[in-house]
C-alpha positions as CSV (number, residue, x, y, z in Angstrom):
1,M,71.0,14.8,-58.3
2,Q,69.2,17.4,-60.4
3,V,65.4,17.6,-60.0
4,C,63.0,19.7,-62.0
5,F,60.0,20.6,-59.9
6,D,56.6,21.6,-61.4
7,G,55.5,25.0,-60.1
8,T,52.4,25.5,-62.3
9,T,50.0,25.5,-59.3
10,L,52.1,28.2,-57.5
11,R,49.8,31.2,-58.2
12,E,47.6,33.7,-56.5
13,G,44.5,32.3,-54.9
14,Q,46.0,29.0,-54.0
15,T,43.7,26.1,-53.0
16,G,44.4,22.5,-52.1
17,V,46.8,21.4,-54.8
18,G,48.6,24.8,-54.7
19,Y,49.2,24.4,-50.9
20,Y,50.3,20.9,-51.4
21,T,52.9,22.0,-54.0
22,E,54.2,24.9,-52.0
23,H,54.5,23.1,-48.7
24,L,56.2,20.1,-50.4
25,L,58.6,22.4,-52.2
26,Q,59.4,24.5,-49.0
27,H,60.3,21.3,-47.1
28,L,62.3,19.8,-50.0
29,L,64.4,23.0,-50.2
30,R,65.0,22.9,-46.5
31,E,66.0,19.2,-46.4
32,A,68.1,19.0,-49.5
33,P,70.7,21.3,-51.2
34,A,68.8,24.0,-53.0
35,D,71.0,23.7,-56.1
36,E,69.5,20.3,-56.7
37,F,66.1,21.7,-57.5
38,V,65.0,23.8,-60.5
39,I,61.4,25.1,-60.5
40,I,59.8,25.1,-64.0
41,S,56.4,26.7,-64.6
42,N,54.3,28.4,-67.2
43,A,54.2,31.6,-65.0
44,F,56.4,33.0,-62.3
45,P,55.7,31.2,-59.1
46,V,53.6,33.0,-56.4
47,T,53.9,31.6,-52.9
48,S,52.3,32.5,-49.6
49,R,55.7,32.4,-47.9
50,P,58.9,33.5,-49.6
51,L,61.0,30.7,-51.1
52,P,64.6,30.5,-49.9
53,G,66.9,32.9,-51.7
54,S,68.8,30.0,-53.1
55,A,65.8,28.6,-54.9
56,Q,66.4,28.2,-58.6
57,I,63.6,29.3,-61.0
58,H,63.9,28.5,-64.7
59,P,63.9,31.9,-66.3
60,R,62.1,31.2,-69.6
61,Q,59.5,29.2,-71.4
62,R,56.4,31.1,-70.0
63,L,53.0,30.4,-71.6
64,R,49.5,31.3,-70.3
65,F,47.8,28.0,-71.1
66,R,49.2,25.3,-68.7
67,S,48.1,22.3,-70.8
68,L,49.8,23.7,-73.9
69,W,52.9,24.7,-72.0
70,M,53.1,21.2,-70.5
71,Q,53.4,19.5,-73.9
72,T,55.5,22.1,-75.6
73,R,57.7,24.5,-73.7
74,A,58.1,22.3,-70.6
75,L,60.0,19.9,-72.9
76,S,62.4,22.7,-73.8
77,A,62.9,23.6,-70.2
78,L,63.6,20.0,-69.3
79,D,66.2,19.7,-72.1
80,E,67.9,22.9,-70.9
81,V,68.1,21.7,-67.3
82,N,68.9,18.1,-68.2
83,P,67.6,16.7,-64.8
84,D,67.9,13.3,-63.3
85,L,64.3,13.4,-62.4
86,A,61.2,15.6,-62.9
87,H,58.3,15.8,-60.4
88,F,55.0,17.0,-61.8
89,T,52.5,17.8,-59.0
90,N,49.1,18.1,-60.6
91,S,48.2,15.0,-62.6
92,V,49.8,15.8,-66.0
93,S,53.3,15.8,-67.3
94,P,55.0,16.1,-70.8
95,L,54.3,12.9,-72.7
96,R,57.3,13.0,-75.0
97,T,60.0,13.7,-72.4
98,R,63.0,11.5,-72.3
99,F,63.5,12.2,-68.6
100,P,62.1,10.0,-65.8
101,T,59.1,11.6,-64.2
102,V,57.3,11.3,-60.8
103,L,53.6,12.2,-61.1
104,T,51.3,13.3,-58.2
105,I,47.7,12.4,-58.9
106,H,45.5,13.7,-56.1
107,D,42.2,12.0,-56.9
108,M,40.2,10.1,-59.5
109,S,37.2,12.3,-59.6
110,L,37.5,12.9,-63.4
111,S,37.1,9.2,-64.0
112,L,34.6,8.4,-61.3
113,F,32.4,11.6,-61.3
114,P,32.9,13.4,-64.7
115,Q,29.5,15.1,-64.2
116,F,31.1,17.2,-61.4
117,H,33.6,18.7,-63.9
118,P,33.3,21.2,-66.7
119,I,33.8,19.9,-70.3
120,R,37.2,21.5,-70.7
121,R,38.4,19.6,-67.6
122,R,36.8,16.3,-68.7
123,L,38.8,16.4,-71.9
124,T,42.0,16.1,-69.9
125,G,40.9,12.7,-68.5
126,P,42.5,10.6,-71.2
127,L,45.7,12.7,-71.0
128,V,46.0,12.1,-67.2
129,R,45.7,8.3,-67.8
130,L,48.4,8.4,-70.5
131,C,50.7,10.5,-68.2
132,A,50.1,8.0,-65.4
133,R,51.1,5.1,-67.6
134,K,54.3,6.9,-68.7
135,A,55.4,7.9,-65.2
136,K,58.2,6.0,-63.5
137,A,56.4,6.4,-60.2
138,I,53.1,7.9,-59.1
139,I,52.4,9.6,-55.8
140,T,48.9,9.8,-54.5
141,V,47.5,11.0,-51.2
142,S,45.4,8.2,-49.9
143,E,44.9,4.4,-50.0
144,S,41.4,5.2,-51.4
145,A,42.8,7.0,-54.4
146,R,45.4,4.2,-55.0
147,R,42.6,1.6,-55.0
148,D,40.7,3.6,-57.6
149,M,43.7,3.9,-59.9
150,V,44.4,0.2,-59.7
151,Q,40.7,-0.7,-60.4
152,L,40.0,1.8,-63.1
153,W,43.3,2.0,-64.9
154,G,44.8,-1.4,-64.3
155,I,48.1,0.1,-63.0
156,S,50.2,-2.1,-60.7
157,S,49.8,-0.9,-57.1
158,D,53.6,-1.3,-56.7
159,G,54.3,1.8,-58.7
160,I,51.8,3.9,-56.8
161,H,53.1,5.4,-53.5
162,V,50.7,6.7,-50.9
163,V,52.1,9.9,-49.2
164,P,49.3,11.3,-47.1
165,E,48.9,15.0,-46.8
166,A,49.2,16.8,-43.4
167,A,47.9,20.0,-41.9
168,A,50.4,22.8,-41.8
169,S,51.8,23.7,-38.3
170,E,49.7,26.9,-38.4
171,F,46.6,24.8,-37.8
172,R,46.4,24.4,-34.0
173,P,44.2,25.5,-31.1
174,L,44.8,29.3,-30.8
175,E,45.0,31.0,-27.4
176,G,44.1,34.7,-26.9
177,T,41.0,36.4,-28.2
178,E,42.6,39.5,-29.9
179,L,43.6,37.7,-33.1
180,L,40.4,35.7,-33.2
181,E,38.2,38.7,-32.7
182,K,40.1,40.6,-35.4
183,V,39.3,37.9,-37.9
184,R,35.7,37.7,-36.7
185,R,35.3,41.4,-37.3
186,R,37.0,41.3,-40.7
187,Y,34.5,38.8,-42.1
188,G,31.4,39.9,-40.0
189,L,31.0,36.5,-38.4
190,S,28.4,35.7,-35.8
191,Q,29.3,34.3,-32.4
192,R,28.1,30.9,-33.4
193,F,28.7,29.6,-36.9
194,I,29.2,26.4,-38.8
195,L,32.2,26.4,-41.2
196,Y,32.9,24.9,-44.6
197,V,36.3,25.5,-46.3
198,G,36.9,24.6,-50.0
199,T,35.9,25.5,-53.5
200,I,32.2,26.1,-54.1
201,E,31.5,23.4,-56.7
202,P,29.1,20.5,-57.2
203,R,31.4,17.8,-56.0
204,K,31.4,19.3,-52.5
205,N,27.7,18.6,-52.1
206,L,26.9,22.1,-50.8
207,T,23.4,22.3,-52.2
208,R,22.5,19.4,-49.9
209,L,24.3,21.1,-47.0
210,V,22.3,24.3,-47.5
211,R,19.0,22.4,-47.6
212,A,19.9,20.5,-44.5
213,F,20.8,23.7,-42.7
214,A,17.5,25.3,-43.8
215,G,15.6,22.3,-42.5
216,L,17.2,22.5,-39.0
217,R,16.6,26.3,-38.9
218,R,13.0,25.8,-39.9
219,R,12.5,23.4,-37.0
220,Q,14.3,25.8,-34.7
221,L,17.0,23.2,-33.9
222,L,19.8,25.5,-35.0
223,G,20.6,29.1,-34.4
224,H,24.0,29.2,-36.1
225,Q,25.2,31.0,-39.2
226,L,26.6,28.9,-42.0
227,V,29.8,30.2,-43.4
228,L,31.2,28.9,-46.8
229,A,34.8,29.9,-47.2
230,G,36.3,29.4,-50.6
231,P,36.5,30.6,-54.2
232,L,33.5,30.2,-56.5
233,G,34.2,27.3,-58.8
234,W,32.5,25.7,-61.7
235,G,28.8,25.2,-61.2
236,F,28.6,27.5,-58.1
237,K,25.3,29.1,-59.2
238,E,23.2,26.2,-58.0
239,V,24.4,26.9,-54.4
240,I,23.5,30.6,-54.7
241,E,20.1,29.8,-56.2
242,T,19.4,27.3,-53.4
243,I,20.3,29.9,-50.7
244,D,18.0,32.4,-52.4
245,A,15.1,30.0,-52.9
246,L,15.2,29.0,-49.2
247,G,15.4,32.6,-48.0
248,L,18.8,32.1,-46.3
249,R,20.6,35.2,-47.5
250,D,20.8,36.5,-43.8
251,S,22.1,33.2,-42.4
252,V,24.4,31.8,-45.0
253,Q,27.6,33.8,-45.7
254,L,29.9,33.3,-48.6
255,L,33.3,34.7,-47.8
256,G,34.9,34.0,-51.2
257,Y,38.6,33.2,-51.3
258,V,40.2,33.4,-47.8
259,P,44.0,33.8,-47.6
260,F,46.0,31.1,-45.8
261,S,46.9,33.4,-43.0
262,D,43.2,33.7,-41.9
263,L,42.3,30.1,-42.1
264,P,43.6,28.9,-38.7
265,A,41.5,31.6,-36.9
266,L,38.4,30.7,-38.9
267,Y,38.7,27.0,-37.9
268,N,39.2,28.1,-34.2
269,L,36.2,30.5,-34.3
270,S,33.8,28.0,-35.7
271,E,31.7,25.8,-33.5
272,F,32.1,22.9,-35.8
273,F,33.3,22.1,-39.3
274,V,31.2,20.4,-42.0
275,F,32.5,18.7,-45.2
276,P,29.8,16.7,-47.0
277,S,31.9,16.1,-50.2
278,V,30.8,13.3,-52.6
279,Y,34.4,12.3,-53.3
280,E,37.9,13.4,-52.2
281,G,41.4,12.2,-52.9
282,F,42.3,13.2,-49.4
283,G,40.2,16.0,-47.9
284,L,42.8,18.4,-46.4
285,P,40.3,20.8,-44.8
286,V,39.1,18.0,-42.5
287,V,42.6,17.4,-41.2
288,E,43.1,21.2,-40.8
289,A,40.0,21.4,-38.7
290,M,40.9,18.5,-36.6
291,A,44.4,19.9,-36.0
292,S,42.7,23.2,-34.9
293,G,40.6,21.3,-32.3
294,T,37.4,21.9,-34.2
295,P,34.7,19.1,-34.2
296,V,34.1,17.7,-37.7
297,I,31.1,16.4,-39.5
298,C,31.9,14.8,-42.9
299,S,30.7,12.3,-45.4
300,R,32.0,8.7,-45.3
301,E,32.9,8.6,-49.0
302,S,36.3,7.7,-50.5
303,S,39.3,8.9,-48.4
304,L,37.0,10.6,-45.9
């Protein structure tokens, strides 16, 4: 069997979907003959761990804009590879392809909570729905996301396969203080802190988290530092403005993007992990924290 594998999320500064794509690909290349897979992408794939030397990467058809590449040059790449199957890992696929496609759709936030997305992303909502209807099979990461697809799009649940995500093996309780203290010093972390990991964006409900944190500190019920680890996404300014308005610059620390290699230590160092998201397809950081032995406080919405 010849499989084309979508590598468009394999880039620097990976977050959830990028990690999903890389880890899935790494395992597939270990479990099946490498010559069965050809990676196609609008840019050369960047991974946190080297791919096996036998991994095949389609050499051409690069284009900066992923959406345009997906509906134009990806078609040429598929024609050249002539696969039995193509797997697209981030909600969209070429609409005019003659090859059967498997499509991973991670969540339904574009349909359920469009207000939490910039306009350019909202415009892709109808395209995602069209791609879902064209796909031979859909993979999603939770029963919650599958229910949302069935209810909102009227797609038969038989064609939607739930394959839950999992924490990588690096996420576990860590022994020995040298590594942990090295990471503590690198980021200037206090001895007691509360951790959030994820993109800084409105859907994650971080403004509410900051206000709750301020209230507990004001009543002298909490002496911890609040650490927000993740890249600044769309709409991040409201979080910054809330921190400033409440006078929390000294007690709330924004780390920015944290490389994968430092995340296990961060979870281990934190006293507990908090994830108040309004909606998640899965919520991988929650599972990573649990695997690390870190207590979790999270919302009860969607898959959480």
